[in-house]
Each structure stands twice: as C-alpha cells, then as structure tokens.
C-alpha positions in Angstrom: 79.4 49.4 54.2 82.9 49.2 55.3 85.5 47.6 57.5 87.6 49.0 60.4 89.6 46.9 62.7 92.0 47.2 65.6 94.6 44.8 66.9 96.2 45.3 70.3 100.0 45.0 70.1 102.8 45.9 72.7 104.5 47.8 69.9 101.4 50.0 69.5 97.8 49.2 68.6 97.4 48.8 64.8 94.2 50.2 63.3 93.3 49.5 59.7 90.4 50.3 57.3 89.4 49.7 53.7 88.5 52.5 51.4 84.8 51.9 50.8 82.1 54.3 51.9 78.6 53.6 51.0 75.0 53.2 51.9 72.3 50.6 50.9 73.4 49.4 47.4 75.8 52.2 46.5 79.4 52.5 47.4 82.4 54.8 46.5 86.1 54.6 47.2 87.5 57.2 49.6 90.3 59.3 48.2 93.7 59.3 50.0 92.9 62.7 51.7 89.8 61.1 53.3 91.1 58.0 55.1 88.8 56.2 57.5 91.7 55.6 59.8 93.8 58.6 60.9 95.9 60.0 63.7 94.6 62.8 66.0 97.3 63.7 68.5 98.1 60.6 70.6 95.1 58.7 69.3 94.6 56.7 66.2 90.9 56.9 65.1 89.0 54.6 62.8 85.4 55.4 61.8 82.7 53.5 60.1 79.2 54.8 59.3 78.2 58.1 57.9 80.6 60.3 56.0 79.5 63.3 58.1 80.4 61.4 61.3 83.9 60.8 59.8 84.4 64.5 59.0 83.4 65.6 62.5 85.6 63.0 64.1 88.6 64.0 62.0 88.3 67.8 62.2 86.0 68.8 65.1 86.0 66.4 68.0 88.4 67.4 70.7 91.0 64.8 71.6 92.9 66.0 74.6 95.9 63.9 75.6 95.1 60.7 77.5 96.6 59.9 80.9 100.1 58.3 80.7 99.0 55.0 82.5 97.4 52.7 83.6 94.7 51.6 81.2 92.1 52.1 83.9 92.8 55.8 83.9 92.7 55.9 80.1 89.3 54.2 80.2 88.0 56.7 82.7 89.4 59.5 80.5 87.5 58.2 77.5 84.2 57.9 79.4 84.5 61.3 81.2 86.3 63.5 78.6 86.3 62.0 75.1 82.7 60.8 75.0 81.1 64.1 76.2 83.3 66.0 73.6 82.3 63.5 70.9 78.6 63.6 71.8 78.6 67.5 71.9 80.4 67.8 68.5 78.1 65.3 66.8 75.0 66.9 68.4 76.1 70.5 67.5 76.7 69.4 63.9 73.3 67.7 63.7 75.0 64.3 63.0 73.2 62.2 65.6 70.4 59.9 64.7 66.9 61.0 66.0 67.4 58.8 69.1 70.7 60.7 69.8 72.9 57.8 68.8 75.9 57.8 66.5 75.3 56.8 62.9 78.1 54.3 62.9 81.0 53.2 65.2 84.5 54.2 66.1 87.7 52.6 67.3 90.5 54.4 69.2 94.1 53.1 69.4 95.9 54.5 72.4 99.3 53.0 73.1 99.0 49.3 72.9 95.3 49.2 73.4 92.2 49.4 71.2 88.8 50.8 72.5 85.5 50.6 70.8 82.9 53.4 70.9 79.6 52.0 69.7 76.5 53.9 68.4 75.2 54.4 71.9 78.5 56.0 73.1 79.5 53.0 75.1 83.3 52.5 75.5 84.7 48.9 75.6 87.9 47.0 75.1 87.6 43.4 73.8 89.4 40.7 75.9 90.6 38.8 72.8 92.9 41.7 71.7 91.2 42.6 68.4 87.9 44.1 67.2 86.2 44.9 64.0 83.4 47.3 62.9 81.3 47.7 59.7 79.7 45.3 57.3 82.9 43.4 56.7 83.3 42.7 60.4 82.3 39.1 60.6 84.7 37.6 58.0 87.5 39.8 59.4 86.9 38.5 62.9 87.3 34.9 61.6 90.6 35.8 59.9 91.8 37.6 63.0 91.0 34.6 65.1 92.7 32.2 62.6 95.9 34.3 62.5 96.5 34.6 66.3 100.3 34.6 66.9 101.2 36.2 63.6 102.5 39.8 63.4 99.7 42.5 63.6 100.2 43.8 60.1 99.9 40.3 58.5 96.8 39.7 60.5 95.2 43.0 59.5 95.9 42.3 55.8 94.4 38.8 56.1 91.3 40.2 57.8 90.9 42.9 55.2 91.3 40.4 52.3 88.8 38.0 53.9 86.2 40.8 54.1 87.0 42.0 50.6 86.4 38.4 49.3 83.3 37.7 51.4 81.3 41.0 51.2 80.3 43.4 48.5 81.2 46.6 50.2 84.8 46.3 51.3 87.5 47.4 48.9 91.1 48.4 48.4 93.2 50.3 49.0 93.8 49.4 52.6 95.2 51.9 55.2 97.1 51.1 58.3 98.1 53.4 61.2 99.9 52.3 64.4 99.4 54.0 67.7 102.5 55.4 69.5 103.6 53.8 72.8 104.9 56.2 75.4 
C-alpha cells in the first residue's frame, strides 16, 4: 500500500516515495525519521512492502560501493554482491516469506540509473527510463509516460499526485532523493 518510483536522469537518478505504509485495509503515515526512500552510501534506496523489510534495508543490509563504470559492471555488482548481502540480511532477520522471497520490492538509484529488485531477488533496469513499485504504481506509470521530456522532479510530483488521486493508499508528504553522479 504505497508508491515508490525512480526516474533515470543524467544529473542523477531521482527516487521518490509517498509516506503511506499499510496492509490490507489499514494504513499509517511514516514519520520523517522513517522515510521509504533514503541514501545508503553511494546508493539511493526506495522500499515498498513490509515495515520490517524497510528497517533491514535501511540499517542492516551491506551496501559496498559500486564499480565506477560502466553500467554492465554495476549490474554484475548488484547481482553478485548486493543481492547475496540483501538475501542473507533478510533471511537472518526472519523477514523472508516462506518461499524465501522478499515481502515487497526495492529500487536502487546509482548514478544516473535506476535498478529494480523484485520479490524474487531479480535485478532489472527498465528501458523506458522510469519504474514504479507498490499499489500506486499503475497510475504513476501513466503520469510518468505522459510527462516525458519534463524535468525529473516535475514528473515525480505528477506521478505521486496521480497515484494519490487514484488509489486509497498513497499519501503525502512525498520524499525525493537524487543519486550522486561520479
């Protein structure tokens, strides 16, 4: 019951999230000290799903620095270093579902790129340059498509507003974090 999104941008990937956290028919608003999008070293991380998964990603999962370039080396780093560390941290904390999958999803902003980690620990990067996760994802995707060519921050605001208007579980305040480009 949430929305996270990422937009690729030469100035640095922009990740954004709403402040709703909920399950089934119940939702709460996250406090400013519990944002769903945050910086971990050279990564910007956005999490949707269980609160426990968020806590582990924010405080426990190791995020060693990624390779400088090219993006193929970063992708390999995510698959061979970040995913095993994420899986181990989630498993050690008892936060995986019985089928050993994540209880949610995650976006990582690294330099100008956005990568998705899905519930099965697959890593991908969308060819259209933007991606969403959570229950507000569909209206947000439409807004991101309709705003192509506009600045990343304006596009993110439009997507968050569309999801807030069209779903019951996306709410303000919105938070934005831009990845650093080396």
